N, C-alpha and C positions, 0 to 999 in steps of 0.2 A: 505495500499500500503507499502510494505519497505520503512525504508528511507534506501538511500542512500551510499551505505558503502565504502570501499578507502584503498586497500594493502601498506601499504610502508615496502622496505624492502632492507638491506644496510648488503652487502656482500663484500667491499672494504680490510678492515681490517682482523685480524686473528677473530675476531667476525663476527657471524649473527645477528643480527637485526631485527625484525619483529613487526610491529604494525599495530592493526587494528583497525579502524577510522568511525563514522555514522556520520552522515550528521546531527545533532541540531540544525541548523542555522548560525553552525557554523562546523569546523571536532573537535568533540570527542573523547577518546580515550580510546575504550574498550578493550582490552589488548596488554600487550607487551610480548615477546619473543626475549631473546640472551642467548647464549651459544656458546663457544668458536670452532669454524669450527670443525670436527671434520680429522686428515689425515689417519683414515683406513675406511672411507667410501667414495664415491658419490654421495647419497641420501637427503643429509640432508636439500638439498635444498626441495627441494620437501614431502619428510617428514614432517615437521616444516610446510609449509605454506598449505597441505591439512589437519594438525592433526591437526589446526587451522579455520581454515572453519569450515569442520567437526563441530568443536565444538560451533559454531554459527548458522549451518547449512547455508552455505550465501552463494554467491558467489559476488565482490566485483563487484562495476559497474568500476572503479578506476583504476589502478594504478600505485602506484613510487615506482622505485628506484636509490638509489645513482645511478653517477656512475662517479665514481671515482671526481679525482686519487685517488691508491691504491694498495692491493696486483689483480694484469693481472690477475690466480687464480681465485683469489675469487669474483672478476667482470665480466670474463669468464662463468662458470657456471652458476652468477644471471644475466650475459647478457641474455643467452638461456632460460635460461629460463620461464624470463617474455617477452621477445618476444617473444616465441614459442606461449605463450598465451593470448597474448594480441591481434598476429595475425588469431590467431585458433577463438578468439570468441567474435573480431571486438573492440576490450575495451580501451579508453586512457590509456596510460603507458605517462606520465610524465615525468624527469628524475631532482633527485636533487645531489646539487656539496654531493658526502663527504664528504668531508672535512667544510663542510661550517653546518651539517648532528652535524657528531661530536663536531665544534666547541659551539655549540649552548645549546650540552647538556653541552660544559665544562666549556667554557665560557664564556656563554655570559650575565652575569650577572657580569664577572669582568670588564670583556673590552683590554684585554687581552691580547693576542695575544698565539695561540692554535699550538702546532708546532707536527706535524705528525712522527713519527718515520714510516719508508720503507727499511730500510736495515738499515748493521752495522754503519755510518759510514753520510749518509743520511738524513732527515732533510722537511715534509711540510707545511707550512705556512699557517694559516688562520687566519686574524685579520680582525670580523667582519664579509661582504662583500668583503673583497675582499681575494682574493689569491698573497701571496705573493712569488712565486716561493720554490724551495727547495734546500736547504744549508747542509754542516755540520752544528753541535749542534755548533762548532767554530762559525766560520761567523756568527751564527743566537744570539752567545754572545756577537756580537762590536758589531751588530744591539738597540740590544735590552735589558735591562737595569733586562725586568724582565717578566717574560712568559712562561705556562702550556709545559708541554714536554707528551705527549699519548708516550711511551716508548713503552706498551706491545700493542701497534694495530701489532709489528711483531715479526713472529714464534723466529727469536735466539735472546730474547733479555735476554733472564738467561743465554742464553753463554756469550750474553758480554751487560755485565751490564751499564750503565752511572752510571760514573762518577758524581759528582755532586761538587767537592772540585772548580772548575775555577769559577760555576754557583751557588751560594747558595742560587738568587732570582729568579731561576728555579727549580719549583714546581710539579712530578713528580704524575698523576692524573688517574687515578684508575673505571674501566669498573662497577658500577655496576643499577642491574636491574631497581634499585631505581632513582637512575640517566638520567635514561636516560627519559629528560623528548620530551612530542614531537615537533613537528618543524615549525613551521610557516609560515601553506601548506595554498597556492591559495586555494576562495569559489570554495565553490561547481557549480556556477555559474560559476566562471574565466575560470574554466577548463573545463565547456562544452559552454562553445562560443567561445573559444578556438579547440580546437576537431583536428585541424589539427594544428595544430603547436606542438599540441602534439600525435599526430600521432606517435603509435611502432617504426617506423625505425628513425626518426627525433629523437627520443630516446638513440640513438646509439653512443656512440664513436666508431670514425673509427684501428681500429687496422691493416689494410689492410689484414683481413683474412673473408672469411665466419665462422659462427658458427650454429653450428645448432647438434641436441640432440637427442635422439633417449627412449625413458621412454617404459620400461621394467617390466615388477615384479617387481613394480618400485625398479629399479634402474634405471640410467639414461649415458648410452654414450655417449662419446661428442667426435667431430671432426675432425677436421677444414680443410681448405684449401685456398694455397694463387690465392690471384690474379692474374689473367693471363695479364701480358702487354700489 
């Protein structure tokens, strides 16, 4: 019997992260993928996922996704793909906080807050398991003497670089494939014993509209319909 597998994806920043795990009494990482989300194509989520699963000849028994907060476009693509997959295959899909995931990548050993840049002036804060809110960097500077800043999480970061002269103890962190440490996922039994809790429909944020997609010739076309009030 094949060992159960879990596929985790996050598209809440300008980076797409994909991790494949197998159950060995605990979740063991088999492979991880990370790349800058391209702006000139719309099949990046589909292609990266299919290529990874074909490499191992497997279909995941469990799906997990970073639910944000973060890039609206990236989350829209990720949720549409994973939601449809979970629904059609009756596969449990459970959500993880994207900020919690990135905190684990950059700061789990440091215990200092992580600030993730979302636009020119706004930064989302996370410290351990606690979401701290969204503020300009200057406001965070009044609250914390030391922090880590994931500035390149926002696509416009190069046009509006961070000036650290007023924040000498703030350290900018950058994503590398080596830094992608697997998050501490719930055990296989915790997930399967709470399948209703992790049902695909409960894994989605309420953005006020429905998402759907059409997969054709390895391309996806997205559209949305506003909820009728």
